[in-house]
C-alpha positions as CSV (number, residue, x, y, z in Angstrom):
1,M,193.5,158.0,111.8
2,D,194.5,157.2,107.9
3,E,196.3,154.1,107.5
4,R,199.6,155.2,106.6
5,T,199.0,157.6,110.0
6,F,198.3,154.2,111.8
7,L,201.4,152.6,110.4
8,K,203.5,155.6,112.1
9,H,202.5,154.8,115.5
10,Y,202.1,151.1,115.4
11,K,204.5,149.1,117.2
12,Y,204.5,145.2,118.0
13,D,204.3,144.2,121.5
14,D,202.7,141.3,123.5
15,R,199.9,143.2,123.8
16,L,198.9,142.3,120.4
17,I,198.4,138.5,121.4
18,T,197.2,139.0,125.1
19,G,194.7,141.9,124.4
20,K,195.6,143.8,127.4
21,Y,195.2,147.1,126.0
22,Y,192.7,147.6,128.6
23,S,192.4,145.6,131.7
24,G,189.6,143.7,131.0
25,E,187.9,144.0,134.4
26,P,184.3,144.6,135.1
27,L,183.2,148.0,135.1
28,K,181.3,149.5,137.9
29,I,177.7,150.6,136.6
30,E,175.4,152.6,138.3
31,T,172.0,154.3,137.4
32,G,172.1,157.0,134.8
33,D,174.9,155.3,132.9
34,K,174.8,155.2,129.1
35,I,176.9,152.1,127.9
36,G,178.5,152.2,124.7
37,V,179.0,148.5,123.6
38,V,181.2,148.7,120.4
39,L,180.8,145.9,117.7
40,M,184.3,145.5,116.2
41,N,184.3,143.5,112.7
42,L,186.3,143.4,109.5
43,G,183.9,145.2,107.5
44,G,183.4,144.7,103.4
45,P,182.7,146.8,100.5
46,E,178.8,147.4,99.9
47,K,179.7,148.5,96.1
48,I,182.0,147.5,93.5
49,E,183.8,150.8,93.6
50,D,184.4,150.3,97.2
51,I,186.6,147.3,96.5
52,E,190.0,148.8,95.7
53,P,190.1,151.1,99.0
54,F,189.1,148.3,101.2
55,L,191.9,146.1,100.1
56,Y,194.3,149.0,100.4
57,N,193.2,149.7,104.2
58,L,193.5,145.7,104.8
59,F,197.0,145.5,103.1
60,M,198.2,148.6,104.9
61,D,197.4,147.3,108.3
62,P,201.0,145.4,110.0
63,A,198.6,143.4,112.5
64,I,197.5,141.5,109.8
65,I,200.0,141.3,107.1
66,D,203.7,141.5,108.1
67,M,206.2,143.2,105.8
68,P,210.0,143.5,106.2
69,F,209.3,147.4,105.4
70,G,206.6,150.4,106.0
71,G,206.1,153.7,105.1
72,V,206.3,154.7,101.7
73,L,207.3,151.4,100.4
74,R,204.4,149.6,101.9
75,H,201.9,152.1,101.0
76,W,203.0,151.7,97.0
77,L,202.6,148.0,97.2
78,S,199.1,148.0,99.0
79,S,198.0,150.4,96.6
80,F,199.9,148.3,93.5
81,V,198.2,145.1,94.6
82,S,194.6,146.5,96.0
83,S,194.6,147.9,92.2
84,K,195.6,144.4,90.5
85,R,193.2,142.5,92.8
86,S,190.1,144.4,92.8
87,G,189.0,143.4,89.0
88,K,189.3,139.6,90.5
89,V,187.4,140.3,94.0
90,A,185.0,142.3,91.9
91,H,184.1,139.0,89.9
92,D,183.5,137.5,93.6
93,Y,181.4,140.3,95.1
94,N,179.2,140.1,91.7
95,A,178.0,136.5,92.1
96,I,176.7,137.4,95.6
97,G,175.0,140.5,94.7
98,G,177.5,143.2,93.7
99,G,178.8,143.7,97.6
100,S,179.3,142.4,100.9
101,P,176.4,141.7,103.2
102,I,178.1,142.0,106.3
103,T,177.4,145.6,107.3
104,R,173.8,145.0,107.0
105,L,174.2,141.4,108.7
106,T,176.3,143.6,111.4
107,K,173.4,146.4,111.7
108,E,171.1,143.5,112.6
109,Q,173.2,141.9,115.2
110,A,173.8,145.4,116.9
111,D,170.1,146.1,117.1
112,N,169.2,143.3,118.4
113,L,171.7,143.0,121.0
114,E,170.8,146.2,122.1
115,S,167.3,145.3,122.6
116,Q,168.4,142.1,124.7
117,L,171.2,144.5,126.6
118,N,168.5,146.9,127.8
119,A,165.5,144.3,128.1
120,F,167.9,141.7,130.5
121,Y,170.3,144.2,132.0
122,G,169.2,147.7,131.6
123,S,166.0,147.5,133.0
124,E,167.0,145.9,136.4
125,T,170.3,148.5,136.8
126,G,169.0,151.8,135.6
127,A,171.4,151.8,132.6
128,E,171.2,152.4,129.0
129,F,173.0,150.8,126.4
130,K,173.5,152.0,123.2
131,T,175.7,149.7,120.5
132,Y,177.8,150.7,117.7
133,I,179.5,149.4,114.8
134,A,183.8,150.0,114.4
135,M,184.5,148.4,111.0
136,R,188.1,148.0,110.6
137,Y,188.6,148.5,107.2
138,W,185.5,150.2,105.8
139,K,182.6,152.0,107.1
140,P,181.2,152.8,109.7
141,T,184.3,153.1,110.8
142,T,186.0,153.3,114.3
143,E,185.7,157.3,114.2
144,D,182.0,157.0,113.2
145,A,181.2,154.7,115.9
146,V,183.1,157.5,118.5
147,E,181.3,160.4,117.0
148,Q,177.8,158.7,117.4
149,M,179.0,158.0,121.0
150,K,180.1,161.2,121.8
151,A,176.4,162.8,120.7
152,D,174.7,160.3,122.6
153,G,176.2,161.1,125.8
154,V,178.2,157.4,126.5
155,N,180.3,157.6,129.7
156,K,181.4,154.1,129.6
157,V,182.3,151.3,127.1
158,V,182.7,148.0,126.2
159,L,184.7,146.2,123.3
160,L,183.3,143.6,121.7
161,P,184.8,142.0,119.3
162,L,182.5,139.7,116.4
163,Y,185.7,137.3,116.5
164,P,184.8,134.6,118.6
165,H,188.3,133.0,118.8
166,Y,190.9,135.9,120.0
167,S,193.9,136.8,117.5
168,K,196.2,139.2,117.0
169,T,195.2,139.6,113.2
170,T,191.5,140.3,114.1
171,T,190.6,141.1,117.5
172,G,194.2,142.4,118.1
173,S,194.1,144.8,115.7
174,S,190.8,146.1,116.1
175,L,192.1,147.1,119.8
176,V,195.6,148.5,119.4
177,Y,193.4,150.9,116.6
178,W,191.0,151.7,119.3
179,W,194.1,152.4,122.0
180,L,196.1,154.5,119.6
181,L,193.4,156.5,118.9
182,E,192.8,157.1,122.5
183,R,196.9,157.6,123.3
184,E,197.0,160.2,120.3
185,K,193.9,161.8,121.6
186,E,191.6,161.3,119.0
187,I,188.9,159.7,121.0
188,P,188.2,160.6,124.6
189,A,189.7,158.2,127.2
190,W,186.1,156.5,128.4
191,P,186.1,154.1,131.3
192,T,186.6,151.0,128.9
193,T,186.7,147.1,129.3
194,Y,186.8,144.4,126.5
195,V,185.7,140.7,125.7
196,H,188.6,138.9,124.9
197,E,187.0,135.4,123.6
198,Y,183.7,133.7,123.7
199,A,185.1,130.6,121.8
200,A,183.4,128.2,124.1
201,H,180.2,130.2,125.4
202,P,177.7,127.3,125.6
203,K,175.5,129.7,123.8
204,F,177.4,130.6,120.8
205,I,178.2,126.3,121.0
206,Q,174.4,125.5,121.0
207,A,174.1,128.3,118.1
208,I,176.8,127.0,115.8
209,S,175.3,122.9,116.2
210,S,171.6,124.6,115.3
211,R,173.0,126.1,111.9
212,I,174.7,122.5,111.7
213,D,170.8,120.6,112.3
214,E,169.4,123.2,109.6
215,A,172.3,122.2,107.3
216,I,171.5,118.5,107.6
217,A,168.1,118.9,106.9
218,R,168.9,119.7,103.7
219,F,170.6,116.6,102.7
220,P,168.6,113.6,101.2
221,A,167.2,111.6,104.3
222,D,169.2,108.6,102.8
223,V,172.7,110.1,102.8
224,R,172.1,111.9,106.2
225,S,174.2,109.1,108.3
226,E,177.2,109.5,105.6
227,I,177.9,113.0,106.3
228,Q,181.7,114.1,106.7
229,L,181.1,117.6,108.8
230,V,184.4,119.9,108.2
231,F,184.5,123.0,110.2
232,S,186.4,126.0,108.1
233,A,188.2,128.9,109.8
234,H,189.8,131.6,108.1
235,G,193.6,130.7,108.5
236,T,196.6,132.7,109.5
237,P,200.4,132.5,108.9
238,L,202.0,129.7,110.8
239,Y,204.3,132.4,112.2
240,E,201.9,134.1,114.2
241,M,201.1,130.5,115.9
242,K,204.8,129.3,116.4
243,K,206.6,132.7,117.1
244,R,204.3,135.1,118.4
245,R,201.9,132.5,120.4
246,D,198.9,133.5,118.9
247,P,196.2,131.7,120.5
248,Y,193.8,131.5,117.8
249,C,194.5,127.9,116.4
250,C,194.3,126.6,119.8
251,L,190.9,128.6,120.3
252,I,189.3,127.5,117.1
253,H,189.7,123.6,118.0
254,S,188.5,124.6,121.6
255,T,185.0,125.4,119.6
256,V,184.9,122.4,117.5
257,E,185.7,120.0,120.6
258,Q,182.8,121.9,122.5
259,V,180.1,121.6,119.5
260,M,181.1,118.0,118.8
261,R,180.7,117.0,122.9
262,Y,177.9,118.9,122.7
263,R,176.3,116.9,119.1
264,E,178.1,113.6,121.3
265,N,180.1,113.1,117.9
266,D,177.3,112.4,115.9
267,L,179.3,112.9,112.5
268,P,182.8,112.4,111.4
269,F,184.7,115.9,111.1
270,H,187.8,117.5,110.3
271,V,189.2,121.2,110.9
272,S,190.7,123.5,107.7
273,F,191.2,126.9,107.1
274,Q,190.6,129.0,104.1
275,S,191.3,132.5,102.3
276,K,195.2,132.2,102.1
277,V,196.9,135.0,100.7
278,G,200.6,135.8,99.7
279,P,203.3,133.1,99.5
280,A,204.0,132.5,103.7
281,E,202.9,129.0,105.1
282,W,199.8,129.1,106.6
283,L,198.0,126.8,109.3
284,T,196.9,123.5,107.5
285,P,195.2,121.7,106.0
286,S,193.2,124.3,103.8
287,T,190.0,123.6,103.2
288,Q,189.9,123.3,99.2
289,D,192.4,120.4,100.3
290,K,190.6,118.6,102.6
291,L,187.5,118.6,100.5
292,I,189.5,117.5,97.6
293,E,190.6,114.9,99.9
294,L,187.3,113.5,101.3
295,G,185.7,113.2,97.5
296,K,188.9,111.3,96.7
297,S,188.5,108.8,99.6
298,G,184.7,108.3,98.4
299,H,183.1,110.6,100.7
300,E,179.9,111.7,98.2
301,A,178.0,114.1,101.4
302,V,180.1,117.0,103.0
303,L,178.6,119.9,105.3
304,V,181.2,122.8,105.6
305,N,180.4,125.1,108.7
306,P,182.4,128.7,108.8
307,V,183.2,128.0,112.5
308,A,184.8,131.1,112.7
309,F,182.5,133.4,111.0
310,V,179.5,135.1,113.0
311,T,178.3,136.6,109.6
312,D,177.5,135.5,106.1
313,H,180.3,137.0,103.7
314,I,182.4,136.8,100.7
315,E,184.4,133.6,102.4
316,T,181.0,131.9,102.9
317,A,178.8,133.1,100.4
318,Y,181.4,133.2,97.4
319,E,184.3,131.3,98.4
320,L,182.7,128.4,100.4
321,D,179.5,128.2,98.5
322,I,180.1,128.8,95.2
323,M,183.9,128.8,94.2
324,L,184.7,125.3,96.3
325,R,181.3,124.1,95.0
326,E,182.4,123.3,91.6
327,D,185.8,122.0,92.9
328,V,184.1,119.4,95.0
329,H,181.6,118.4,92.8
330,N,184.3,117.3,90.0
331,N,186.2,115.4,93.0
332,G,183.1,113.0,93.8
333,I,181.3,114.7,96.2
334,E,177.7,114.7,95.0
335,H,176.3,116.4,98.3
336,Y,177.4,119.4,99.6
337,E,176.3,121.8,101.6
338,V,177.6,124.9,103.8
339,T,175.6,126.4,106.7
340,Q,174.4,129.9,107.2
341,G,176.3,132.0,109.4
342,L,174.8,132.7,112.8
343,N,174.1,136.2,111.6
344,S,171.1,137.1,114.6
345,H,170.5,133.7,115.7
346,T,168.6,134.2,119.2
347,L,171.2,132.1,120.6
348,F,174.2,134.0,119.4
349,I,172.6,137.5,120.1
350,E,172.1,136.0,123.7
351,T,175.9,134.6,123.7
352,L,176.6,138.4,122.9
353,A,174.9,140.0,126.0
354,E,176.1,137.6,128.1
355,A,179.6,138.2,127.2
356,V,179.1,142.3,127.1
357,A,177.5,141.7,130.9
358,A,180.2,139.6,132.3
359,Q,182.5,142.6,131.6
360,L,180.0,145.0,133.9
361,D,180.0,144.6,137.8
362,F,176.2,146.2,138.0
363,G,176.4,146.6,141.9
364,S,174.4,143.9,143.1
365,N,174.0,139.8,142.9
366,M,172.9,138.5,139.5
367,K,173.0,135.0,137.7
368,R,174.6,135.1,134.1
369,A,177.3,133.6,132.4
370,V,180.8,134.4,133.4
371,P,184.5,133.0,132.3
372,S,185.8,131.6,134.6
373,E,188.4,128.6,134.8
374,K,190.0,127.4,131.2
375,Y,189.6,123.9,130.1
376,D,192.1,121.6,130.7
377,S,194.3,121.3,127.6
378,A,194.3,117.5,128.6
379,D,191.0,116.8,128.1
380,R,191.3,118.6,124.6
381,S,191.5,116.0,121.9
382,C,190.7,118.0,119.1
383,R,194.2,119.8,117.8
384,C,195.7,120.2,114.4
385,H,198.9,118.7,113.5
386,Q,200.9,122.2,114.2
387,C,199.6,122.0,117.8
388,E,201.8,124.3,120.0
389,H,199.5,123.9,123.2
390,I,199.4,127.5,123.8
391,T,196.2,128.1,125.7
392,E,192.4,127.0,126.1
393,A,189.2,128.4,126.1
394,H,187.6,129.6,128.8
395,C,184.9,127.4,130.6
396,W,181.8,129.5,130.5
397,R,179.5,128.9,133.9
398,E,176.5,130.2,135.3
399,A,177.1,132.1,138.4
400,E,175.6,134.5,140.9
401,V,178.0,137.1,140.3
402,E,178.3,139.9,143.1
403,S,179.9,143.4,143.5
404,V,183.5,143.7,143.7
């Protein structure tokens, strides 16, 4: 399904906010099942000539960028903007090696996850796990993943977004695309479940903290106690939170809350948002503004953690680590570091494996982490100044899960 066909079939409804294109109930797993685990991600151009079509696909998605018109006009505007921006964006990609590392890193995550799932769950149940990559705006596409799944004989599916924090603009877009392909009979209607969010999964929290510790070690010993920690998340238009009730911002702050609790609030910290596009009002403060503010306030040591991103790519490797580095040095920040992406950190792969396993009923008692009740909103002190108190992250607890 090309982007113009998707646009023709797309219609906003509340499932983009809730994710309820599929029930989310655990799938019954039996010996001999071949379970396809689909890692959903944004994608990125692997070489310079990929940039313009990648941007076109992104700008054509109504779930990520609202426009007051569609069809031919949106196609024309997306073509025009992607053509105009591709030259500037090519400069950015050239600065990190000429292309995005996201596909390579996602492939590594998929391979590690497949091994983990088969070792911990497949050997005990007689089921086999196979992982696949479905990039929303580039290759390998959803259709590429589906063709391989059919060839492999997959008979049940878990959709696993590589977005820990649910948003209409990320997980919602990937889910509706998959659902529309199924509705239009372009892909099989496999028994399907999905992972909604894992914003406060304890191993995800520990993996982030581990990356922070690695980065702290790169600071001179005599300034480590002076570090200001900035959690930078990809921004979204404020309209998505206030009018659509998108849970994304609340889930970001839930992650930050749990990370800092785990770290026993060892550093002063801040939350900001990056990568604003277009004239609409977005979540604030921007990461750039926050860093300049910290520098002008006399802070000379700043560590940035890209809390919403699970792989290194253009927005971490270039925007945070190259572009903003010059800004911060010009505004008085002498020591500046950016944490490495989670990539295939062992604890993050375990997070993904447990998130998948929580969506499956293995027919026997098995101890594993499951999302239970949500955290109490009264207990979360980390909020943005625009907070609408929309939701809280699920609390993941280890439990003996019985067959349903």
